[in-house]
N, C-alpha and C positions, 0 to 999 in steps of 0.2 A: 254204226250198226245201221243193217238195213233195217229202213219202216216197216218192210211187209214180212218181218220174221214175228213166227210165230210165238217165240217166248215173249218179246217186247209187247204183243198184243195182249197176251193174258196177262201181263204182267198189269201193263196199265187199266184193263178190267178187272183185276183184284184190288188194284189200289185205285180209286177214281182219285182226279185231282182237287186239292185242298183246297177251300178258297184263299185269297189273300185276307193276310191280318190288317185290323181296321189301327189307326190309328186315334190313340185316345184324345180327346178334347178337355181342354180347362175348364174346370167347375167354376160355378158363378159366385161362387163362395165371397170373394171382393166386394163383386157388385152388391151383393146382399148387403155389404157389412158397412158399405158407402151412404146406401139409403138409411141402414139403421142409424149411422152416427148425427146424419141431417134431420133426422126428425128428435133424437134425444136434444140436437140442437136448438130445435125450437122449439123446444119443452122449457129447454133453459131460459130460453128468452122472454117466454110468456111470463115465468115463475119472477124473472126479473125486473121485468114493465108491474106487475104485481105489485110486487114490493117497494118499488119505487112510487106508487102510486099509495102504497098503503104507509108509508115513511113520508111522503109529502103531506098527508093528511095528518099524520100523527102530530109532524112539526106545526101544521096550522091549526090545530088543534093546544098543542102548549103555547103559542107564542103570546096569546093574551094572559096567560098567567105567569111571563117573565120576561114584564118590560124592561127592568133592571138590564138583563142579561143581552138583551135586542141590543140596546142604546151604549155598553161595553167597550172600550177604546180596542184598539188593535191588539194583539199576542205580542210579547215581546220576545217569542221565537224561542223560547228555552221549553227543552221537552220537561213535563212533568206539570207545567203548571197550565193554568186554563188560560184562553186566546184574548179574554176579555179583562184579567188580571191589571191592576193601574198601580201605579209605583208608590210605593209607600216612601213617606218622606217626615221629617221632624221641621218644624219650623219656630220661628224665634222671630218677636217684634222686633223693631230698631226704637229704641228706647232716648229719651235726653238724659246729661250727668255732668259730672266734671272728672274733666279728666287730668290726672297730675302728669305734669312732663320731667319723667325721670330721666337721668343719665345714671348710667351703671360703667363701674370700673374697680377692678382688683385693687386690695390693698393691703396694707402692714401696719398690724397696731404697734405704734412707736413711743416710748415714754419722751416725756418734755425734758428729761434729765435722768443721764444712766452715770453714776459717777462711781467709779475703781477707786476706792479708799487704800493709798500707799503713805506709806511714813515717810517726813520729811527729812528725818535724821537718822541715825544708824544706832542701833542697841538693842536690848534683851526685851524681848514684851513679857511684862511685868502682870498685868489685867485686862482681863476682855470683860467691857460692859452691856453686853447685848445678847440677845436669843438669836439664834438663826431664826426667819420669817416673821420679826417683830418687825412693828410700822415705828417709826422714829420721826422725831420731828428735827428740825433744821437746831443744830445746837448740842444736841442729846451726845451724852458722852458714849466711846465707842470701845477705846483703848485706849492701855497707858502703855510708853516705852520708860525703861529704866531711867530718871532724870539725875540720877548722884555724878555722873561724870559732867555734865556742864552746868550743874549746882556748884561742884568746885573752881570751872571753869571762869563762873560769873564772878566769885569772890576774887579770884585771881586779877583780872579785868579791874575789879573795883579798887582794889588797892593800888593799882599801876595809875587808876585815876586817879585817885586823890595824890599820890606825890607828885603827878604831872601838873596836876591843878597848883598845887602850895609854890612847885617854881614857876609857874606862870604867874603865881599873885608876888613874887619875890622880884622878877625880873620887872614887873607893873611899877613895884615902888622905887625899884634905881630909875627909872624912866622919868620918873617926877625929879628924881632927885636932879640927876643930870640937867634937865631942864629948864633947872632954879641957877644952879652953876653958872649954865650957859648963857642966861640973862643977865648975870653979875658979871660975865666976861672970866669965868674962876675956871672951865674946864673948854675942852674945844668944839667945834660943831661935828668933828667925827667920834667922838666917844657919844654921844647924842645920838648918831643917827644908828651906831653899833650895838647899842641898846631899843631901840625901835627895832629895831632886827630879829633881836633874842625874843622881845615881848614875841612878837609875832610867831617866831618858831616854836617857840611852849605853847602860844595859844592851838595851832596846827596839832600839836602834840597830843593835847586834852582833848580835842574832837576825835583823834582814832582811837583814843583809849573811851571814850562814852560810844563808839561806833561800836567797840567789841564788844562793851557791857549790853548794848542793846540787842545784840547779836545772839548773846546767851541767854538775855530773858525770852528773845523770840523763840529759841531754840527748846527751852524749859516749855515754853506756850505748844510747841510743835508732839511736846515728851507728852502731850494731854490730846489725843486725838477725838474730833470729834463731829456730829455728821454734817457734813456741806449743807442739804437738802431734805426735805422733808420727803419718805418713802417705807420704802420696804426693805428690809438686809435682806440678803441672800444666805447663801452656805457661807461658813467661814472659812477661808482660804489657808490662812496658819494659826497654829497652835502655841498654844500658852507656852512661853518659856524659847521658844526660838529666837533667834537672834536676825534682825529686820533691817536689812540693808537700804538706806535712804535711796527715795524714788524707783526702788524695782521690785519689791517685795509686796504685794498685792494681800492685803488684810482683809475685806470685804468688800462686796457690790449692794449698792444703794441705788434703787430705781423707785424714781416716783411715779405714783399710778392716780392720784388725786390731783389738778386734771390728768387723760391722758388726751393722745391724738391718735388719728389713724390716716397715713399718708396712702393714697392712692393716686389714679392715674386715669386721665380720659384721653381721648381722641384729639386732635390739634383741631377737628373742624367743629368742636365744642366749645372752644376758649372763648369766642367772639360773645356766644350767647350767656355767657357763663360770668364775663368782666360786665357785661352789657347790665345784668343784673346788681352786680355789685357796686358798678359806679350809681345805680337806682337809691341803692341804701340797703336792698333787699336783705333781709337774715337767712342764706339757703339752710333747709335744712338737710340733714347726711344720714340715712338710716343704715348701720352695719350690720350685715349678715351672717351667719355660718357659712363654712366653708361648704356645704351642699346647698346654700341659697335657698335655703325652706325656712329657716326659723332667725326672727329678727332678736337680735341681741341688745342693742344698747341704739338712743336717738342724741343724734349733737348737733354744730353747728358749725359750715365752714368757716373755717378761721383765714387762709391765704390762700394764694396762687402763685406758684414758683415762676420765677422771673425769666423762665427761657424753656423753651421747648427741646426735647432732645431728638436730636435729628437722626438718631438710630432705630426709631423707634416710632418714630412721631407722635409721640403724647409728650402731656405737661402733668406734674405732680401738682395734688394740693391738698390741703392739710386740715381735716376738720378735729374741733375739742370734742370730749365729752366729760362729762361728769364723771362717772364709772364709780358712782358712789357704793354699786351693790356689787362690787370687782369683777362687771361681767366682762371685759375685755384685759387681757394678759397679753403683755409685753412680747413680743415678734409674732404674734398669734396672727393666721391668713383670715381675712373677710373680703366678703363684696360689699364693697360701697356703693349705696344707690343715694344718688342727689336732687333732689326735687326745685330744679329752677323754676317753674310756673304752673298755675293750674288755669286750665281750658273750662270755661262755664258752660255749661246751658249746650253742649256740644253732642251731635246727634252718635250714636255708638251701636255698632254692630258687630255680633259675636264673630271672634276670628276663626268661629269653622264654617261661615258663610263662605267670606274670602276666598275665590278662586283667580287663578289666573292660566291666563291662555291666548290664544290669538287675539279677542277682544280688547286685552288687557286684564285691569283687575274688573272682573266683573261677579254679581251675587245673580242665584235664582229667585225672582221677585213672584211671590203669591199673584196671580190674576185672577182673580174672584177667590171661590173655593176649591177649585178642582186643576188649575192647570196654572204654570208657570210661565213665567218669560226671561229673558236673561236682558240683566240691567247693567251696563257698565258704572262703575262709581270712580272717584278719588279720594284715595284715604292720607289720613294725618298720622298724628299721635298714636301708641300702642302702648297697653301695659302687660301684654304678653295672653290676656284672656280676650279683650274688647279694644275694638281701633278705631277710630274717631273717622265720619264721613265726612268729607268735605264737600262733596257732591254726588249728587245722582239718587239719594234715597232722603223719604221723608220721616221725621219720627212719625209712630204707628204704621209704617209698612212689614209687611213681613215677609222675612228670606226665609229659604230653605240651609237647613244646617245640617243635615244629615239625609243621604239616601241620594246625594248630586251625582254618585258617578257614574248614571245610566239615564242621565234628564238629556233633554233637546230644550228645544226653543219650542215652546206651546205643547210641550208635552202635559197629559193629564195624571193626574195625583192624586191621594188622597193621604191626608193629615193624621198621623197617628202619636198616642200621648198626646201630652199636655205643651202648650205653648210655653216656652220662656220665660221668665219674667226680667224684672229689671238687671235681675245676673245674668246674662244672656252666655250663652255656652258653657255653662255648671251644670252636674249633671243633674239629673231630676230624680226625685224619689222614684225606686223601682227598678230602676234601669243604671246602676251601678257602671261608673269608668265611660259613662257616652253621655250624647245630648237626650235629650227628652224625646221617644218618641223613636230611638236610632233602632235599626235592625241589620243583620246582618247579613255583608256583600252578597248575593247568588242566594238567600235563603226568602223563602215566602215569608209575607209579613204573618203575625198574629193575629189570629182570629179574634173577634170579640168576645168575652167570656160568656160560657155556656152554648157557642156555636159550635158544632161536631166539624171536623175537618173528612173533608172528603178522600177520595183514593190517592190523589196527586198531591197533598198537603195541603191545598189551596182551600179556603170558605168557601161553602156551598149555598145560593140561595134558598128561599122556601120552595119558589116553584120548582128547582131542580130536583131537591125531596121529593113533592109532592109527582114529578115527572118520574122519578126511578120505582115509586109505588105503584103506580097505574102501569109499569115496565114488566114488574114483578107479578 
């Protein structure tokens, strides 16, 4: 279009040219926020510094009132426990005493005589002379077999014996006559010798008849059955009126109970010690305990040792005799036998609960003063299940830790709770059933003293801590 056109000119005059639009600029809000955050940080730092100064002043005021808390050992690292709690332990002293050397083995009560009574002749059982369970003596009447058949046989053999004795007497008289005629040359020598042989033949017949008579008399004796030993009669095994067969029918069993023996076994390694004591003439005591090995049943003496070792088990059998006056032991009863070989006198004894085994070997935690422990290797000897003989490493009067040893180490600080065990070291103290005196459950805080309130963590707090808490409130 022509720039000189009147239409453009008017239009331009009517609508003046609009100014160019302005580009908006970012507001200064983020800068202001950064400045405000910096001011708050300065305020917080100032408050933190003031709090630190106040806390340090508070600790300085609290320290004189709590000397025990400041000197406590390092924490065990367990949550919920104060950092200065010592390990609670129970201790017991090393005492002197006598330690019996006891060898233990499994045994069976074995009667010295168990007789199964059988009849030696056949016949009907006509009489029973005992009660079941009765105690009989040797020679007491037990049963009777019908003797009449044997009495008849005895009479027959006695008549035969009398006849043969008469023939023998006649042959002897004839021999004397023949010998007289032979000296007078009235009879031949052959007749004399024949008569002499007849005499010897009759003598043999009489001897055989006498043996038959004696046998029948013995059968009559067997018809009356008596007890061969002193003991207790068992249950009746045949009833009255039954036919008894010789050597096969059981009538009753008699068992000797007074005295009675216990046959038990010991390892072959202990045989030399036992034989040495027997050669010295010692009377070794044997105690019989029940199946549970808890209660003593009877006390006896060692009688003998077997002459060989069982190669399959490596053990040797021993027999002990017991009076068994009160019938404490019963035949075939299972018992635990304890043989006392010797007694170690004036030995240092340590409770078994204090003995530990590990890298140092056999050791105990020995009290070093009143609040520290040290590891002490020891050498042990005989034991009775509760106490052990100390051969070296400890002296009478030393105190060893018997409870709470699981978290101890060399030089650890401890505190003794409860009462130290007396001569019966390792036995439960009164008020602490089932454990050693002063025992604490693993992982549980020690029991506070009577009248001492526990804090929120379960540990005992000192008086200084209580005063500090009241000041804070």
